[in-house]
C-alpha positions in Angstrom: 15.7 7.3 -31.0 12.2 5.9 -30.6 11.4 2.3 -30.1 10.8 0.4 -33.3 8.6 -2.4 -34.7 11.3 -4.8 -33.4 10.0 -4.0 -29.9 6.6 -5.5 -30.6 7.3 -8.2 -27.9 7.4 -5.5 -25.2 4.5 -5.4 -22.8 1.4 -3.5 -23.8 -0.2 -1.0 -21.5 -2.8 -3.6 -20.6 -0.1 -6.1 -19.7 1.7 -3.5 -17.6 -1.6 -2.6 -15.8 -2.4 -6.3 -15.1 0.4 -6.5 -12.5 0.6 -2.8 -11.4 -1.3 -1.6 -8.3 -2.4 1.9 -9.1 -2.5 3.9 -12.3 -0.3 3.3 -15.3 1.8 6.4 -16.0 3.7 6.1 -19.3 7.4 7.2 -19.2 7.6 8.3 -22.9 11.2 9.5 -22.6 14.8 8.3 -22.6 16.3 6.7 -19.4 18.6 8.8 -17.2 21.6 7.0 -16.0 23.8 8.4 -13.2 27.5 7.6 -12.7 28.1 5.2 -9.8 27.6 6.8 -6.4 29.2 5.3 -3.3 26.3 6.7 -1.4 24.0 4.0 -2.9 25.5 1.4 -0.6 24.7 3.5 2.4 21.1 4.1 1.2 20.7 0.3 0.8 22.1 -0.3 4.4 19.6 2.2 5.8 16.7 0.6 4.0 17.9 -2.9 5.0 17.9 -1.9 8.6 14.3 -0.4 8.3 13.1 -3.6 6.6 14.5 -5.9 9.2 13.1 -3.7 12.0 9.7 -3.9 10.4 9.7 -7.6 9.7 12.0 -9.1 12.3 12.7 -12.8 11.6 10.4 -12.8 8.6 13.1 -10.9 6.7 15.2 -14.0 6.0 17.4 -12.4 3.4 17.9 -8.7 2.4 20.3 -8.1 -0.5 21.4 -5.1 -2.6 21.0 -6.0 -6.2 20.8 -4.3 -9.6 23.2 -1.8 -11.1 23.5 0.4 -8.0 25.0 -2.6 -6.2 27.9 -2.8 -8.6 30.8 -0.3 -8.0 31.7 1.5 -11.2 28.5 0.8 -13.0 26.2 3.7 -14.1 22.6 3.1 -13.2 19.2 4.6 -12.8 19.5 6.1 -9.3 17.0 3.7 -7.8 18.1 1.2 -5.2 17.0 -2.4 -6.0 16.6 -4.6 -3.0 15.7 -8.3 -2.8 13.8 -9.4 0.2 13.3 -13.1 0.9 10.4 -14.0 3.2 9.0 -17.5 4.2 6.1 -17.2 1.6 5.8 -14.1 -0.6 2.2 -15.2 -1.6 1.2 -14.9 2.1 0.8 -11.1 2.0 -0.8 -10.9 5.4 2.5 -12.1 6.9 4.5 -9.1 5.7 2.6 -6.5 3.7 0.9 -4.8 6.7 4.2 -4.4 8.6 6.0 -3.0 5.5 3.1 -0.6 4.9 3.2 0.6 8.5 6.9 1.3 7.9 6.0 3.5 4.9 6.5 1.1 2.0 3.8 1.0 -0.8 2.9 -2.2 -2.6 3.0 -1.4 -6.4 3.4 -4.7 -8.2 1.9 -8.1 -7.7 3.0 -10.9 -10.1 1.8 -14.3 -8.8 2.9 -16.0 -12.0 6.5 -14.9 -11.7 8.0 -16.5 -8.5 5.1 -14.9 -6.5 6.9 -11.6 -6.9 5.8 -8.5 -5.1 7.4 -5.0 -5.4 7.2 -2.1 -3.1 8.4 1.5 -3.3 10.1 3.1 -0.4 8.8 5.7 2.1 11.5 8.4 1.5 14.1 6.9 -0.9 13.6 5.8 -4.5 13.8 2.1 -4.2 12.4 -1.1 -5.8 11.9 -3.6 -3.0 11.5 -7.0 -4.7 9.9 -9.7 -2.5 10.3 -13.4 -3.2 9.9 -16.7 -1.2 13.1 -17.8 0.3 14.9 -20.2 -2.0 13.3 -18.9 -5.2 15.7 -19.5 -8.1 15.3 -15.8 -9.2 17.1 -14.7 -6.1 20.0 -16.9 -6.9 20.1 -15.6 -10.5 20.0 -12.0 -9.4 22.8 -12.5 -6.9 24.9 -14.4 -9.4 24.6 -11.6 -11.9 25.5 -9.0 -9.4 28.5 -10.9 -8.1 29.8 -11.6 -11.6 29.6 -8.0 -12.6 31.4 -7.0 -9.4 34.2 -9.4 -10.3 34.4 -9.3 -14.1 35.6 -6.0 -15.7 34.9 -7.1 -19.3 31.3 -8.1 -18.7 30.7 -5.1 -16.6 31.9 -2.8 -19.4 29.9 -4.8 -22.0 26.7 -4.4 -19.9 27.3 -0.7 -19.4 27.7 -0.2 -23.2 24.4 -1.8 -23.8 22.7 0.1 -21.0 24.0 3.5 -22.3 22.9 2.7 -25.9 19.4 1.6 -24.9 19.0 4.5 -22.4 19.2 7.0 -25.3 16.0 5.6 -26.8 12.5 6.8 -26.0 10.6 4.2 -23.9 6.9 4.2 -23.3 7.5 2.4 -20.0 10.7 2.0 -18.0 10.0 -1.7 -17.9 10.4 -1.8 -21.7 14.0 -0.6 -21.2 14.6 -3.3 -18.6 13.1 -5.9 -20.9 15.3 -4.8 -23.8 18.4 -5.7 -21.7 17.3 -9.3 -21.5 19.6 -10.6 -24.2 22.8 -9.2 -22.7 21.7 -10.2 -19.2 21.1 -13.8 -20.4 24.5 -13.9 -22.1 26.4 -12.7 -19.0 24.4 -14.9 -16.7 25.2 -17.9 -18.9 28.9 -17.1 -18.5 28.6 -16.6 -14.8 26.7 -19.9 -14.5 29.4 -21.8 -16.5 32.1 -20.3 -14.4 30.4 -21.3 -11.2 30.0 -24.8 -12.5 33.7 -25.0 -13.1 34.6 -23.4 -9.8 31.8 -23.1 -7.2 33.8 -20.5 -5.2 33.9 -18.0 -8.1 33.1 -15.2 -8.2 33.4 -14.4 -4.5 30.4 -12.8 -3.0 30.8 -9.6 -1.0 
């Protein structure tokens, strides 16, 4: 099923290009989801070691995030990694070292938490870089941990993912943006639960 007029809020090609480093290549296809693979955690561990070796103490936090970090959840087979550095706007402090290790800078979004995103040298990953303490890091980890601990919300999220994945998307980012409503709902429940009990859900 193709995207409809209801998706008019999704980014235009020009808006996608504004933050992308390199050519814009439309997807124009459904999204392929793979069943959860325990090997994803091992792939993350290998990349985390490589990132820490490249950056040393500048790699303040390296976390496996996204659907591949949640056991039992189907996902695009792309490993999402969050890297916290002292100042993600200071590219000279970390970009050359990551590029030497084989990572390629593909996205620069100064207006969104000074976010940068790299692709990996030999594994399909999205390496998201933020400044340590950025609230987006906390949100992503809260969402991950809640899905790991809450069967009902994990299944609800999976149903939405599978439904949206069948549609034809011009850009993969459009598919990600279309999940915003369910992500916001689940994050709100996780935030409320944490307010009631700061120790829940337990992080792993």
